[in-house]
N, C-alpha and C positions, 0 to 999 in steps of 0.2 A: 392653801392651793384648791385650784378647783379644775372641775374634767373641762376637758376642750369646749365640748357644746354649751357648757354652763357659763364659760368664760366668754364666750363669743356672745351669748344672749345678755349678757351685763354692758357688754361694749355695746353692742346694737339700742339696747334701751338708755342707755346715756349720751345716744349718736356722737360716739367714737369709733376709733377703732383698737382692735386688738393687735400689740405688735411687739412681736417676740425679739426681747433685749440681748439674751444668751443663750442661742441654740444647742452651745455643747454642754453645757449645763446639765446635771440630772437631777432632777425634772427639768427641761426646758424654763426657763423663765421668761415671762412674759409681761406687760404693762397695757394698761387701758389709757391709750393720748389719745390726742388728733396726731395724724401721722405726719402731714403736711407742715405742721408746727416741728414735728419730733426731726423732720429730714430740715428743716430750716436750722434747727439748733447744733444737728450734727455738722451741716456744713459752717457754721459761723465756728466750731470748736476747731475743725480741719484749719479755716483761716488762720485763726490766732496761732497753732502751733506753728504753722508754715511761716506767719509773720516773727515770731521768737527766733526760729531757726538763723545762723547766720553763714552765711555761702561766702567760700575760701576765694578769694582772688590772687591769681596767679599772673606778676609781672615779669618780663623778661627783658634782661640787659645782655646787650652783645658786645661782645669785646674780640679783638684780633690779636693775632699772639705778639703782634710789635705795638700795642697801644702805647701811646705816650702817657707822660705823667697828667697833663693838663684833660685829655680827655678822661684818663683815669678818674681823677679827683671830679669831672662834672657827673660822672656816670655814677661814683659814689655817693653825691648828692642826692640825687635821682633816688637810688636805693634805700638811702636813710629815709627820705620822705614817705618811698612806697611803704618801708616795713613801720614806720609811724602810724599810718593811715590803718595796718592793721593786714596789707596782704602779704603774701609770700613772693617771695623773688627768686628766679632761677636766672643766673648767672651763667653765661657760657661764652666760650671761646670758641671761637669759627675758624677752622683750618683751613685754606684755598689752596688749591695745588700743592705745590713743592713745600708751604709753611707748615705741613703735617711733622717736619723734622725737628721743629721746635716744641715738642711738647712740653719739655722740662719749664720753657718759657712760660707756657700758658699755664699750667698747674701753680707755678710761682705766682702770675697774676691773680689767680683766684684764691689762693693761700694768703695774701696780701690783701685783696679785698675783703676775704673773710674775716681777716685781723682786724681791719680798719672798722668793720660792722661789729664787733664782738659785744659793745654795750647796747646795741638796742636787737640785736638779732643771735639767733643760736643756729649753729649748722644743722641740717637736716638729713644732707649727703655731700658728703667729701668728696674732691672734685675725680670725677670717672672719667674716661675718653670713651664716647659711644659714635662710632661712625667717625665723622670727621669735627665733631663736637666734645668740648670737656666741660661737664655740667658741673654746676654747684647749687645745691638749694639752700635757701636760708628761710627761715620764718621768724616773726615776729617774736620778744621775749615778752613773758605776761607782763604787765604794768601792775600787777596785784602786791603789796606788800604786806 
């Protein structure tokens, strides 16, 4: 522990900078280092942390209340691929015009979709009507065993 003036003098003698590391500590913690090198290392640490983060990708799949079996299977395969890649899937039935009267059909379709994907996905949100859309959220099951 040194008084501030003494610490500054020591830093000046070594041709370095006095850098405050922990300002909230009691007493504040300082280090005698090259400031530009210190900033570079801080930036490098931030970059490494950012690179380790996993960004969640959301893929959307749209159905109509009268979606045929072939279309259903086609979209099911796409959803399966998205989930295997690690993306979340938002499947929704879009009701256009008077098709809103077929809410049950839309819900049955989404539940069938969730059931078909139960091996690779878990349901985050059960089918829920929001305006003219009935939405189902799926996320990939963790492959850790």
